N, C-alpha and C positions, 0 to 999 in steps of 0.2 A: 618380517618387514625390513625394508632397506634402512640404511643409516639415516638418522634424523637430520633434516635441515634446520628445523626449529623445534625446541622443546620449551614449553612453559611449565615450570615445576613448582607446585605448591604455592601458587600466587595468591596473596591476600591483599585486599585493599578496602579501606573504610573511609567514609565521608561523614564527618560530624557524628561519629559514633555508630553510623549505619554500615553494616558489613555488606559491601557490594560483591566482594569475592572472598570465599572462605576456603582457600587452599585448592584452587582449580588447577587442572593439568591439561596440556594440549601437546600433541606430537604430530609433526608433519614431515614427510620425506621429500627429497628433491623431486620435482616433476609430478607431485601428487595433487589431485583435486580433492580437497578435504572440506566437508561441510560442517560449519559450526551453527548449531540450531538451539533454539530456546525461546520461550515467550518473552514479551517485552518486560524489561526490568530484571532479567535473569543474570545479567553481568557480561553479556557478549561485547557490548560497546566498551565497557571498562577494560576488558582484556585487550581489545584491539588497540586502545590508546596506550596501554602499558607496552605492548609489543612495538608500537610505533614511536615510543618515547615521549608521548604527551603527558602521561602519568608515570610516577615512580611507585613501584609496589611497596607495601608496608613490610612484606615478607615474601620469601621465595626468590627465584631467579629465572632468567631467560638464557637458554643456550641456543646459539646460532652459528652454524658452520663449524661446530666443534669447540667454540669458545663460550665461556660463561660470563654473564653480565648480571650484576645486581641493579644497575642503573643504566638507562639508555637515553640519550637526547634525540630529538627529532632528526638532527643532522647525522648523528651516529647511525640511526636506523636507515636513512637514505643511503649513506655510504656503504652499509652492510648489504644493501640490495633489497630492503623492505619498502614496499610502496602500498599506500592505502588509497582506495577509491571510495570516498564517502558518497552517501546518497545525493548530496548537493554537488558532487564532483569537484568542489573547490576550484572553480573556474572564474574568469573575469568575463561576464556576459557582454560588457561594452567594448571588449577588445576582439580582434579578429582571431581566427583559428591559428594563423601563423604567429601572432603575438603571444597567444596563450602557450603555444608549444615551445617557443624559443625564449621566453621571458626568463625562466630559471637558469637556462644555460648561459645567457648573457650576464646574469648576476654572478653566477659561479665563476665565470672566466674573467670578470672584472672589466668588461668593456665599458668605456666612458662615452663612446660615440656609437650611435645606431647605424649599422650597415644593413639595409633592407635586403641586399643580395645574400648576406650571411644568414639573416633570419629566415629567408625563404629556403635556403639550402638545408638548414637545421630542421625546419618544419616538413619539408618534402621527404627527407630521410626518415623522420619520425612516423609519418602516416604510411610510408612504404612498408614498414615492419609488419603491419597487419593488413596490407593491401586495401587501405581505407581511401576511397575516392571522395574527396571533398574539396570545395573551393576554399583555398587558404586565406582568401581575402574576405570571406563571409564572417559576419559578427557572430560570436558564440550564442548570443541571445536569440538569434534568428534560426538556430538549428533545432532539430527535434531532440527529444530526450535521448533517443538511441544514438544519435550522432554526437551529442555532447559526451556520452559515455565512451564512445570510441576515441574521441579526442583525449579524454582522461587516460584511457589505456595506452594510447600512443605516447603520451607524455611520461607515463610510468616506465615504459620500455626504454626511454632515452637514457635512464640512469642505471642501466645494467641490473634491472630487477631480477632477483632470484625468487622472491615471494611477493605475490600481489594479493592483497586482501580486498575483497569486494563486499561492501556492506549493503545488503539488500539490493543487489544490482538490477533486479527485474521488476521492482515495485511499479514503475510507470511505463513498462514496455508492453507492446502487443505480443501475441503469440509468435508472429513472424519475426519480430525483432529479438525475442528471447532465443529463438532457434538460431538466428545469425550470431548472437552473442555466444551461445554455447559452442558454435563452430570455432570461433576465435579462441575461446578458452581451451578447447582441445588442441588447437594449433600451438598455443603457448606451452601446453603440457609436452608436446613433441620436442619443443626447444629446451626442455628441462626446467621450465619455470613452474614453481609450485603455486597453487591457487588456494587461498582460504576463502571459501564461498559461504558468506553469512546469510542465512535464509531461514524462514519458518514455513516455506511452501513444500509440502510433502512430495508433489510430483517432480519438482526441480531437484530435490535431494536425491531421489532415486535415479533421475536421468543423468545427472552430470557428475556426481561425486563417487569416489571409490571407497572412502572412509568417512566416518562422521563422529562428531562429539556433540553431546547434548548437555546443556546447562539448565539447572532449575534452581531458583532462589540463591544464586551465587555459588553453587556447588556443581561439580562434575557428576552427572547422573550415570552416563554410560559413554563408552567410546568403542568403536569397532568397525567391521566391514559393512558397507551398505547392503551387500547381498544377503546379509543375515537379518536385515530389518524388514518389517512389513508395516502396513498402515496402522494396525492396531497397536503394535509395540511403539511406533514412533509417537503416536498421539499420547499414549500413557507416559512415556519417558518425558515428553514435553510438559505435560500438565499435571501428572500424578492422578489423573482421572480417567475413567473408562466411559466412553460414549456409545450409546446405541443410536445409530443413524437410521431412523425410520422415515421413509418418504412421507411428505405432507399429504394428508387426505382431509378435505374440508369437512368439518363437523356441522357447519351451518352455512347455508348459501341462500340469499334472497332470490325471489322469483323475477323481480324486475331489476334492471340494471341501475346502478347508482351513477355510472358515467357511460355516455355513449359518444364515441368518436367516429365521425363519418367523413371520409375523403379528405382528411387533414393533410395539409401540405405547407412546406416552407421552402421557397425557391432555392435551388442549389443543394438541398440537403435531403428532403424526403417528400413524397407525394402519394396521394391516394390511400392514406393509412386509415383503416376502419377497424374498430373493435368495440365490444361491450364489456363492461367491468361490473361485477356483482359484489355486494357486501358478503364477506365471509370467504372470499377466494384470494389466492395469491397468484397474480398473473405475471409470468416471466416474459421479458422481451430481451432477446439476445441477438447478436450479430457481431461482425468484425468492427474495428474502430471506425472505418469509413462507411458503415452501413446506414448511418443516420439515427442510430438508437439514442445517442447522447443529445442530439439536437431535438429529437422528439420529446425527451424528458424535459428539456428547457422550455419547449412550447407548451407542454401540459401544465407547467407552473407559471407561464406568462413571462418568463425571462426573455424569450424570443417569440414574439407574436407570430402565430401561423398566418399565412397569407391566402390560404384556401381551406375549404371544408368547414365543419362545424363541430361544436362540443356541447353536449347537454349534461348537466349534473342534477340528479334528483328530478329528472323530467323537464328541467327548465334550460333554455338556451343560455350559454354564458360566453362572454368575450374575455379571453384571458390575455390582456394587453400588458399586464404587469403582475409581479408577485402579490401585490395587494389584492388584485382581482381574484387570484387563485385562493388566497387565504379566506377571502369573503365567501368563496364558493366551497369552503371547508376542504381544501386540498393542501396537504403538507408535502414538503420536498426535502429529502436528505441528499445533499450534493456529493459528487464523487470525491472532490477535494475538500475534506472537512476543515483543513487547516486554514485555507484562505477564503473559503466560501461559507463554511458551516458554523464557525465559532469565532468568538472574540477571545483569543487565547490568553491575553494578559489579564482579562477580567475574570472574576470569580466563577466557579462552577454554578453557584446560586444564580448569579446574574444571567448567565447563559441559559439556564433552565427556564427562567420566567420572562425573558426578554420579549417573546412573542405574545405574552399574555398580560403585559403591564396595564393595558387599558382596562381589562376586566378586573384587575386587582386594585384599581384606583377609584377614588370618588370623583364626582362631577368636577371638583376643583383640582383634580390631578394629584391628590395625596394618596400615596400607596398605603394600603391596609397591611401593616407589618405582620400581623398574625396570619392573615390569609396567605401572604407571600411565603411565610415560613412553613405553613402547612403544605403548600404546593411543592416547595423545594424538598421537604422531607418525604413527601409522598413518592416523588419520582426517583430520588436517590435510593429509597428502599425498594420500590417496585422494579427498577432496572438494575439493582445491585451495583450501583456506581461505587467503585472502591476508593473511598476518600475518608480520611479522619475528620475532615472539616469542609463542608460545602463552600465556605468562604475562601478556600485556597484557590489560587489561580488555575484556570482550566489547563494551562500548559504544563502543570505538574502531573497530569494524568498520563497513563499509557494510551496508545492508539485505540485500543478496544474500549477503554473507559471514556475517551473523548467521543467515540462514536455513540456511546450510550447517552451522553449529554445531548448530542444533536437529536437523537431520538426523543429524549425527554422534552426538549424544547418544542417539538412539533406535537407530541402526544398531549402536552399541556393545553394545546389549542383545540383538542378533541376533533380532529379531522375525520371526515367520512372516507377520504381517499388519502393514502400515504404512498408517495412515490419515492423509491430509493434507487439512486444511481450508483452502482458499485458499492453495496452496503457494507462489505467486509474488506475492501481494499486496504492493505497495509496493517491489518490486525492479526494477532496470533491465533493459533488453532483453538485454544480454549474460549477466547472472546468471540471468535467466529461462530462456534457452536452455540454459545449463549445468545448471541444476536439472532441466530436462526430460530431458536426456541421462542424468543420474544416475539418475533414476527408471526410465527405460527400461532402463538397464543392470542395475539391481536386479531388475527383473522378469525380465530375461533370465537372471539367476542363480538364479531360482526363488522370489523373494519375491512375495507377493500384495500388490498395492498398490491403495488406494482413493483417488482424487482427488475431493474435493468442492469444486466451484467453479462460479461463474456466468460465468467467462471462457470463452466458447464456443470460440474458436480453440484455447485450451489443452486443453479437453476433447476436441475433435475430433482434434487432432494427436497426443495422447498416450494415448488410451484404446482398449482393444480392444472394450469395450461401454460404452454410456451408458444409465443409468437416469434418467428425467425425473420429478421430484417436483413436485406441485402440490396445494395445499390439504391437505397432510399425508399424501399418498399417492403411490405410484408410478403414473404414468399411461401410461408408455411405456418400452419398451426398444428402443434403436436401435443399428445398426451404423454407427460413424463413417465407414466407407469408402463407405456408401451413403446418406449424408445430408449436409446443409450447414447453415450458421449459420441461414439463414432458416427452414428446416424445423424445426430444433431449437428455435429461439426461439418458433415458432408453438405447439409442444407445451407450452411453459412458460406461455403466456398464458392 
């Protein structure tokens, strides 16, 4: 291996007696694309903050460019050439692209008066480094996630970056946007810039990285060449568990449909959508981001009322003009963005679990039956294996996978006949993803009708009994997952 650009040696860090890092090591060469992987809570973020100077390690040291540091400040890290692009990109959404790019330079150079000509020159040079075509006067808040990310990369390169750390950079990107990002990463490599790519997505690790390091429970499990890694090893290193991925086969399916959708349409988004859904099956609906799949999910739950077609539930016509209508029709919905749409994060896990069932747990006078409430909470914490020492803890204390289980618990407590999940495992780690899939298969086996809406093709093929493919607002194919593969399914989507 080439001489190291960065070495993290025996790094230890504790918070209030909890060991976040227990002597981890990391080694990155100049111009190397290195993947740091591990489940949520394994210590990845803590190490990133130590490398970038946000935290000081309790023990161990950082070597960068041949020099040894026991303590680094954020300014030191920037001056050394270390840049971090976090998931929120650390941008100002109310400012323009130009202002976001030139802001730090203006501060660093101590200018007291704003020169718009100077700002535009700085910003133009910044985006030119990655051939990024963007309106410099556009507000950041109006850009797509992919465009915001490119602004963050452009800004990182302005300060002579030698190492760029990308924290889960593809979480909210489409496949096309991921491909464009990977091209830029490869271009940065050619310039000798090292990339630490933090991810738990197996396909991305194999596609983009040359070497990898995997953490588990605050320790380094393994580090090596990506070409020596396969799916089974990767999953085991990440979780300490071995999974048998058996395709879903319905064990029970009703003869009459629980939901019938006929010629459903929403102007400008989808039209002529028809399908039957049966208890005991998992129906997959997939397509690219602009296919209409997400809008269909919103219409099936009454968030966006369809303006054409009809829906029947249990043989009766229903009008889904609001989520209340959907809940009354015994339809549950797990949204794609659980943080802003699915949970009350500052509230307790317990409150989130029972929030949709409070009326049933209350007397005619509105007094909550505490015993019934507690039984309901304990039931779902146990049944869905929500990892918490106390259900009264805030929901935001949980990992992404456990937060998703709380969203599931909230709807399962309402005993729905139909459960719709939009991107059920977005942003969760491998172990939680596997567990959530097993839960959904078990629910179908118990007679629930499940709809998974996702562009994660392995997820759809592994867990669905039928797959509908959407394109340009309509259903273009119905496929049997046992008789197709990712390539054929992807071809239908294009």
